VEXDREN-2710 file (C-alpha; in Angstrom, 1 decimal):
% VEXDREN-2710
k/r/px/py/pz
1/MET/96.8/264.2/-29.3
2/ALA/98.3/260.9/-28.2
3/VAL/99.6/258.6/-30.1
4/VAL/99.4/254.8/-29.6
5/LEU/101.7/252.2/-30.8
6/ARG/100.1/249.1/-31.2
7/PRO/102.2/245.5/-31.3
8/ARG/102.1/244.0/-34.2
9/CYS/103.1/240.3/-35.6
10/PRO/106.6/240.9/-37.6
11/ARG/105.8/240.8/-41.5
12/ALA/107.5/238.0/-43.8
13/GLY/111.1/238.3/-43.9
14/GLU/111.3/240.3/-40.7
15/GLY/112.0/237.4/-38.6
16/ALA/115.6/236.8/-39.0
17/ALA/116.2/240.0/-38.8
18/VAL/115.3/240.7/-35.6
19/ARG/116.8/237.5/-34.3
20/SER/120.2/238.9/-35.8
21/VAL/119.2/242.5/-33.5
22/THR/118.8/240.6/-30.6
23/SER/121.5/238.4/-30.7
24/LEU/123.9/241.7/-31.2
25/ILE/122.3/243.2/-28.0
26/VAL/122.2/240.0/-25.6
27/ALA/125.9/239.6/-26.8
28/THR/126.9/243.1/-26.3
29/VAL/125.1/243.4/-22.9
30/LEU/127.2/239.9/-21.9
31/ALA/130.2/241.6/-22.9
32/LEU/129.5/244.4/-20.9
33/VAL/128.1/242.4/-17.7
34/LEU/129.8/239.2/-17.5
35/PRO/133.5/239.5/-16.1
36/GLY/136.2/237.5/-17.6
37/THR/135.8/238.9/-20.9
38/SER/138.2/240.7/-22.5
39/ALA/136.3/244.4/-22.0
40/SER/136.8/243.3/-18.4
41/ALA/139.3/241.0/-17.8
42/PRO/142.3/241.2/-15.0
43/PRO/145.8/241.3/-16.5
44/ALA/147.5/237.6/-15.5
45/PRO/149.6/237.3/-12.9
46/PRO/153.2/236.8/-13.1
47/ASN/153.5/232.8/-13.9
48/PRO/157.0/231.5/-12.6
49/SER/158.5/228.8/-15.4
50/ASP/158.7/224.8/-14.7
51/GLU/162.7/225.5/-14.3
52/GLU/162.1/228.2/-11.6
53/ILE/160.0/226.3/-9.3
54/GLN/162.1/222.8/-9.9
55/SER/165.2/224.5/-9.2
56/GLY/163.5/226.3/-6.0
57/ARG/162.2/222.4/-4.8
58/ALA/165.8/221.2/-5.4
59/GLU/167.7/224.0/-3.6
60/SER/164.6/222.9/-0.5
61/GLN/165.5/219.4/-0.6
62/SER/169.4/220.3/-1.1
63/ALA/168.7/222.1/1.9
64/ALA/166.7/219.8/4.0
65/GLY/169.0/217.3/3.3
66/ARG/171.4/219.6/5.3
67/VAL/169.8/220.2/7.9
68/GLY/168.9/216.2/8.5
69/THR/172.8/215.5/7.8
70/LEU/173.5/217.9/10.7
71/ALA/170.5/216.9/13.0
72/THR/172.4/212.9/12.8
73/HIS/175.3/214.5/13.3
74/LEU/173.9/217.0/16.2
75/ALA/172.1/213.4/17.5
76/GLU/175.4/211.5/17.5
77/ALA/177.3/214.4/19.4
78/GLU/174.8/214.9/21.8
79/GLY/175.0/211.0/22.6
80/GLN/178.4/211.1/22.8
81/LEU/177.8/214.1/25.5
82/VAL/175.3/211.8/27.3
83/ASN/178.0/209.0/27.9
84/LEU/180.5/211.4/28.5
85/ASN/178.1/212.9/31.6
86/ALA/177.7/208.7/32.4
87/ARG/181.8/208.5/32.6
88/VAL/182.1/211.6/34.5
89/GLU/179.1/210.6/37.0
90/VAL/180.8/207.3/37.6
91/LYS/184.3/209.3/38.2
92/MET/182.3/211.3/40.4
93/GLU/181.5/208.4/42.2
94/ASP/185.0/207.2/42.5
95/ALA/186.2/210.9/43.1
96/ASN/183.7/210.3/46.3
97/LYS/184.7/206.9/47.5
98/ALA/188.3/207.6/47.8
99/ARG/187.5/210.6/49.9
100/VAL/185.3/209.0/52.3
101/ASP/188.4/206.1/52.1
102/LEU/190.7/208.9/52.9
103/GLN/189.2/210.0/56.2
104/ARG/188.7/206.7/57.5
105/ALA/192.2/206.1/56.9
106/GLN/192.7/209.4/58.7
107/ASP/190.2/208.3/61.6
108/ASP/192.5/204.7/61.8
109/HIS/195.9/207.3/61.8
110/ALA/194.5/209.3/64.6
111/GLU/193.2/206.1/66.8
112/ALA/196.8/204.4/66.3
113/LEU/198.2/207.7/67.5
114/GLN/196.4/207.7/70.5
115/ILE/197.2/203.9/71.4
116/ALA/200.7/204.4/70.9
117/GLU/200.5/207.6/73.4
118/SER/198.5/205.6/75.7
119/ALA/200.9/202.8/75.7
120/ALA/203.6/205.2/75.8
121/ALA/202.2/206.6/79.1
122/GLU/201.7/202.9/80.3
123/SER/205.2/202.1/80.0
124/ARG/206.4/205.3/81.7
125/ALA/204.8/204.7/84.6
126/ALA/205.8/201.0/84.7
127/ALA/209.6/202.3/84.4
128/ASP/208.5/204.5/87.3
129/ARG/207.7/201.6/89.5
130/ILE/210.3/199.7/88.4
131/GLU/212.5/202.7/89.3
132/ASP/211.2/202.9/92.4
133/GLN/211.3/199.1/93.8
134/ARG/214.7/198.9/92.4
135/GLN/215.8/202.2/94.4
136/ARG/213.8/200.4/97.6
137/LEU/216.0/197.2/96.8
138/ASP/219.1/198.6/96.7
139/GLN/218.7/200.9/100.2
140/PHE/218.0/197.5/102.1
141/ALA/221.1/196.1/100.2
142/ALA/223.1/198.4/101.7
143/GLY/221.4/198.2/105.1
144/SER/222.7/194.7/105.0
145/TYR/225.9/195.2/103.5
146/ARG/226.1/198.0/106.4
147/GLN/225.8/195.0/108.7
148/GLY/228.5/193.2/107.4
149/SER/226.3/190.4/105.4
150/ALA/224.6/189.8/102.5
151/LEU/220.9/189.9/102.6
152/GLY/219.1/186.9/104.3
153/SER/222.6/185.3/105.2
154/ALA/223.1/184.2/108.7
155/SER/224.6/187.0/110.1
156/ALA/221.5/189.3/110.3
157/PHE/220.4/187.2/113.0
158/VAL/223.4/187.8/115.0
159/GLY/222.7/190.3/117.8
160/ALA/219.6/189.1/118.4
161/ASP/218.9/189.4/122.3
162/SER/216.0/186.4/122.3
163/PRO/214.7/183.8/120.2
164/LYS/211.5/186.2/119.7
165/GLU/213.9/188.8/118.0
166/VAL/215.5/185.8/115.6
167/LEU/211.8/185.1/114.5
168/ASP/210.9/188.8/114.3
169/ARG/214.0/189.1/112.2
170/ALA/213.2/186.1/109.8
171/GLU/209.9/187.2/109.0
172/MET/211.3/190.5/108.6
173/LEU/213.5/189.2/105.5
174/ASP/211.1/186.8/104.2
175/ALA/208.4/189.8/103.9
176/VAL/210.9/191.8/102.3
177/SER/212.0/188.6/99.9
178/ALA/208.6/187.9/99.1
179/SER/208.2/191.8/98.1
180/GLN/211.4/191.8/95.9
181/GLY/210.3/189.2/93.9
182/GLU/206.4/190.7/93.4
183/VAL/208.7/193.9/92.3
184/LEU/211.0/191.5/89.8
185/ASP/207.6/190.5/88.7
186/GLY/205.9/193.3/88.3
187/LEU/208.9/194.6/86.2
188/HIS/208.8/191.4/84.1
189/ARG/205.2/191.9/83.4
190/ALA/205.2/196.0/82.8
191/ARG/208.2/195.5/80.5
192/THR/206.1/192.5/78.7
193/HIS/203.0/195.0/78.3
194/GLN/205.1/197.8/77.2
195/ALA/206.4/195.6/74.7
196/ASN/203.4/194.3/73.3
197/LYS/201.9/197.8/73.4
198/ASP/204.7/199.4/71.4
199/SER/204.4/196.6/69.0
200/VAL/200.4/196.8/68.4
201/ALA/201.0/200.5/67.9
202/ARG/203.7/200.5/65.3
203/GLU/201.6/197.9/63.1
204/ALA/198.7/200.4/63.5
205/LEU/200.7/203.5/62.3
206/GLN/202.0/201.5/59.7
207/GLU/198.4/200.2/58.6
208/ALA/196.8/203.6/58.9
209/ALA/200.0/205.1/57.1
210/ALA/199.4/202.8/54.1
211/LYS/195.7/203.4/54.4
212/ARG/196.5/206.9/53.7
213/SER/199.1/206.5/50.9
214/ALA/196.2/203.8/49.0
215/ALA/193.5/206.6/50.1
216/ASP/195.5/209.2/48.3
217/ASP/196.6/208.3/45.6
218/ALA/193.1/206.9/44.8
219/ARG/191.8/210.2/45.2
220/ALA/194.7/211.6/43.2
221/THR/193.8/208.8/40.3
222/ALA/189.8/209.5/40.1
223/GLU/190.2/213.1/40.5
224/GLU/192.6/213.1/37.5
225/ALA/189.9/210.9/35.9
226/GLU/186.9/213.6/36.6
227/ASN/188.9/216.4/35.6
228/ALA/190.1/214.9/32.2
229/ALA/186.2/213.9/32.0
230/VAL/184.9/217.3/32.8
231/ALA/187.0/218.9/30.3
232/ALA/186.0/216.3/27.7
233/GLN/182.4/217.1/28.3
234/SER/183.5/221.0/28.0
235/ASP/184.8/220.4/24.6
236/GLN/181.8/218.3/23.9
237/VAL/179.3/220.8/25.4
238/ALA/181.1/223.7/22.9
239/GLU/180.8/221.4/20.1
240/ASN/177.1/220.5/20.6
241/ALA/176.7/224.7/20.9
242/ARG/178.3/225.3/17.5
243/LEU/176.2/222.4/16.2
244/GLU/173.5/223.6/17.0
245/SER/174.2/227.2/15.8
246/GLU/175.0/225.8/12.7
247/LYS/171.7/223.4/12.3
248/ASP/169.8/227.1/13.4
249/ARG/171.1/228.6/10.7
250/LEU/170.9/225.6/7.7
251/ASN/166.9/225.7/9.2
252/ARG/166.5/229.4/8.4
253/GLU/168.3/228.6/5.0
254/LEU/165.7/225.6/4.8
255/GLN/162.6/228.0/5.5
256/GLN/163.9/230.3/3.2
257/ALA/164.1/228.3/0.3
258/ARG/160.5/226.3/1.2
259/SER/159.3/229.7/1.2
260/ASN/160.8/230.7/-2.2
261/VAL/159.6/227.3/-3.2
262/ALA/155.8/228.3/-1.6
263/GLY/155.9/231.9/-3.6
264/LEU/156.9/230.6/-7.0
265/GLU/154.2/227.7/-6.5
266/ALA/151.1/230.0/-5.5
267/GLN/152.4/232.2/-8.7
268/ARG/151.8/229.3/-10.1
269/GLY/148.4/228.7/-8.7
270/ARG/147.1/232.5/-9.3
271/TYR/148.0/232.1/-12.6
272/GLU/146.4/229.0/-13.0
273/ASP/143.3/229.7/-10.8
274/TRP/143.3/233.1/-13.4
275/LEU/143.5/230.8/-16.9
276/ALA/141.0/228.6/-15.5
277/ALA/138.4/231.7/-14.6
278/LYS/139.1/233.4/-18.1
279/GLU/138.2/230.0/-20.3
280/ARG/135.0/229.6/-17.9
281/GLU/134.1/233.1/-19.0
282/GLU/134.7/233.0/-22.6
283/GLN/132.7/229.3/-22.4
284/ALA/130.2/231.2/-20.5
285/ALA/130.1/234.0/-23.3
286/ALA/130.2/232.2/-26.0
287/ALA/127.2/229.5/-24.4
288/ALA/125.0/233.1/-23.9
289/ALA/125.7/234.5/-27.2
290/ALA/124.9/230.9/-29.1
291/ALA/122.0/231.2/-27.0
292/ALA/120.8/234.5/-28.0
293/ALA/121.2/233.2/-31.7
294/GLU/118.8/231.0/-31.2
295/GLU/115.1/231.1/-32.6
296/GLN/113.7/230.2/-29.0
297/SER/116.6/231.8/-26.5
298/SER/113.7/233.6/-25.5
299/ASP/111.9/231.2/-24.0
300/SER/115.0/228.9/-22.6
301/SER/115.6/229.5/-19.0
302/GLY/119.0/228.6/-17.7
303/ASP/119.7/226.3/-15.4
304/SER/122.1/227.3/-12.8
305/GLY/123.5/224.5/-11.4
306/SER/124.6/224.8/-7.5
307/SER/127.1/222.5/-6.2
308/SER/127.4/222.5/-2.3
309/GLY/129.1/220.6/-0.2
310/SER/129.5/220.2/3.4
311/THR/132.8/219.5/5.2
312/GLY/132.3/217.7/8.1
313/GLU/134.0/219.0/11.3
314/VAL/136.7/216.6/12.7
315/GLY/137.0/216.7/16.2
316/ALA/140.3/216.5/18.3
317/PRO/140.3/213.1/20.6
318/ALA/139.7/213.4/23.9
319/GLY/143.2/213.5/25.5
320/ASP/143.7/210.4/27.5
321/SER/146.0/209.6/30.3
322/VAL/149.2/209.5/27.9
323/GLU/148.2/212.7/26.2
324/VAL/147.9/214.2/29.6
325/ALA/151.8/213.2/30.7
326/VAL/153.2/214.0/27.0
327/ASP/151.8/217.2/27.4
328/ARG/153.0/217.7/30.7
329/ALA/156.5/217.1/29.5
330/LEU/156.4/219.5/26.7
331/SER/154.7/221.8/28.8
332/GLN/158.2/222.9/30.2
333/LEU/160.2/223.4/26.9
334/GLY/163.1/225.7/27.7
335/VAL/162.9/225.0/31.2
336/THR/166.6/225.2/32.5
337/TYR/167.9/222.0/33.7
338/ALA/169.3/221.6/37.4
339/TRP/170.8/218.6/39.0
340/GLY/168.1/217.2/41.8
341/GLY/165.4/219.4/40.7
342/GLY/161.7/218.9/39.7
343/ASN/159.0/217.2/41.6
344/ALA/155.3/216.2/41.2
345/ASN/154.3/220.2/41.3
346/GLY/156.9/221.1/38.9
347/PRO/160.4/222.4/38.4
348/THR/162.3/223.0/42.0
349/LYS/166.1/224.1/43.2
350/GLY/168.8/221.6/42.1
351/ILE/171.2/220.3/44.9
352/ARG/174.8/220.0/45.0
353/ASP/176.8/217.0/43.2
354/GLY/180.3/218.0/44.4
355/GLY/181.4/218.4/41.0
356/VAL/179.8/218.6/37.2
357/ALA/176.4/220.0/38.1
358/ASP/178.3/222.4/40.8
359/SER/180.5/224.1/38.2
360/TYR/177.2/225.1/36.5
361/GLY/175.9/226.1/39.3
362/ASP/172.9/223.7/39.3
363/TYR/172.3/224.2/43.0
364/GLN/171.2/227.9/42.4
365/LYS/169.1/227.1/39.8
366/VAL/165.4/226.5/39.4
367/GLY/164.4/223.3/37.1
368/PHE/164.3/219.8/36.0
369/ASP/166.7/217.0/35.9
370/CYS/165.8/213.8/33.7
371/SER/164.2/211.9/36.4
372/GLY/162.4/214.7/38.1
373/LEU/161.0/216.1/34.4
374/MET/159.2/212.3/34.3
375/ILE/158.3/212.8/37.7
376/TYR/156.4/216.0/37.0
377/ALA/154.9/214.6/33.7
378/PHE/153.5/211.3/35.1
379/ALA/151.8/213.3/38.3
380/GLY/149.4/214.4/36.1
381/VAL/147.7/211.0/35.9
382/GLY/148.3/209.9/39.4
383/VAL/151.8/207.8/38.9
384/GLU/154.6/208.6/41.7
385/LEU/158.0/207.8/40.6
386/ALA/161.3/208.0/42.9
387/HIS/163.5/210.7/41.9
388/TYR/166.0/207.9/40.5
389/SER/166.2/206.6/37.0
390/GLY/167.7/203.4/38.2
391/TYR/164.5/202.9/40.1
392/GLN/161.8/204.7/37.2
393/TYR/163.4/201.7/35.1
394/ASP/161.8/199.2/37.3
395/SER/158.7/200.7/37.7
396/GLY/156.4/199.7/34.9
397/THR/155.8/197.1/31.8
398/LYS/159.3/196.9/29.9
399/VAL/158.4/196.4/26.4
400/PRO/161.3/195.7/23.6
401/LEU/162.4/199.5/22.1
402/SER/160.6/197.7/18.8
403/GLN/157.4/198.4/20.3
404/MET/157.7/201.5/22.1
405/GLN/155.0/203.8/22.0
406/ARG/154.1/207.3/23.0
407/GLY/154.6/208.1/26.3
408/ASP/156.6/205.2/27.2
409/MET/159.9/206.2/29.1
410/LEU/163.5/205.6/27.5
411/PHE/166.6/204.8/29.5
412/TRP/170.2/204.7/29.3
413/GLU/173.0/202.9/31.0
414/ASP/176.7/202.8/31.1
415/GLY/178.6/199.8/32.7
416/GLY/175.1/198.1/33.7
417/ARG/173.8/201.3/35.5
418/THR/171.3/203.1/34.4
419/HIS/172.1/206.9/34.2
420/HIS/169.6/208.8/31.9
421/VAL/166.0/208.7/31.3
422/ALA/163.4/210.5/28.7
423/MET/159.9/210.5/27.2
424/TYR/158.8/209.1/23.6
425/LEU/157.0/211.3/21.6
426/GLY/156.7/209.0/18.2
427/ASP/158.1/209.4/15.1
428/GLY/161.5/208.7/16.6
429/GLN/161.3/211.9/18.9
430/MET/161.4/212.5/22.5
431/VAL/161.5/214.9/25.7
432/GLU/164.1/215.1/27.9
433/ALA/166.2/217.4/30.3
434/PRO/170.0/216.0/28.9
435/TYR/172.5/217.9/31.0
436/SER/174.0/220.4/33.3
437/GLY/173.6/223.9/31.1
438/SER/171.1/222.8/28.9
439/GLN/167.1/223.3/29.2
440/VAL/164.1/220.6/28.4
441/ARG/164.3/220.2/25.1
442/VAL/162.7/217.8/22.0
443/THR/165.3/215.9/20.4
444/SER/165.7/213.0/18.2
445/VAL/166.3/209.6/20.2
446/ARG/169.5/208.3/20.7
447/TYR/170.3/204.9/20.3
448/SER/173.9/204.8/21.5
449/GLY/174.1/203.6/24.8
450/ILE/170.1/203.0/25.4
451/ALA/168.8/200.3/27.6
452/PRO/167.6/197.2/25.6
453/TYR/163.8/198.1/27.2
454/ALA/161.3/200.9/26.9
455/VAL/159.0/201.1/30.5
456/ARG/154.9/201.4/29.7
457/LEU/153.3/202.9/32.8
458/LEU/149.8/204.0/31.3
END
């Protein structure tokens, strides 16, 4: 037969026992179900000490300081290299001028030689004419002497058969005398002309020789100065390479130190998160046990608070014309430097400069020089620039360096002549195509030799 169990009300004295049993059951269930209790809690993660974290941070700061110090030295060294480049360019121009002067002196010398040869030929022709006239005069004098009288004497008329013959002889003597006079005058003029020609030729030769000597000396001096500047530049390039290598090494140390600190701090963070979660779980278990122990725990309902947060997505601002120009310049990082290279469409083959750039083979490379990079950057926003930093310095609005902004052009001068340009990025950084043998890069602004104004195009 079926047994029917009917519910009944507890008798007096049974309420406390029931609540006690209920509380025990609830506590047991919570201990089995809720995470974070001693039965289910994961082991504590590593917890680095404060000393370890502080030591890691100190090492990171020390490495950052070494990198910063070296970066300053590197910026100074690169400034010296840029100044050396400027002096090399000036010396190269001096050498080019000396070569032009030498060529002109050689041309003057060749012209003077031609004048001298022409004068000598004219002198020889005049001498030949004088000799011919002298021979004719000697023949006439000899004929007159054989007649027994001097030229033009009365004996020349003796033997004439008639007055007419006397007159004919007189006319002949007058003609001969006049011819001889002309010959003598021509001889004098020829000798004078010859002397003048010889004098002009000698002066021209002397002047040309002096110019050629001066040009030779100037060229030798300029080439010596250029060679010295190129040698100094080469040494500075080697020093820059050494500093760059040292900077890379220190940067690796810095990244390692920061990684170590980040690892220790992450361990501390995970430990603190575990500790906080454990405390929350213990508090939740204690609250649940307390609630179960209360007489009306079955009538109470736990409120589960929910917190919701929304994070608004911050969109990146739309790029304006300045950012377009900056992005175009930065897109060429690592592109080879090539003197004379670069246009509105990108890098192009370099050209010969007759000096430093040729020694690096820039005319065989495809890349940018400093002004070519600016042409490409600003072509993206429709601004046309000449391929010469001096003209670019006059292409926009000049603003004091204290007011320079992202996208402004910075210039460097030597002896009042502009020789380099770069684009300011902000925070003391700039992008540039620095010099032969290098690449387009981002570096700290060099203030040595910098022009007093930045140029703003946008």
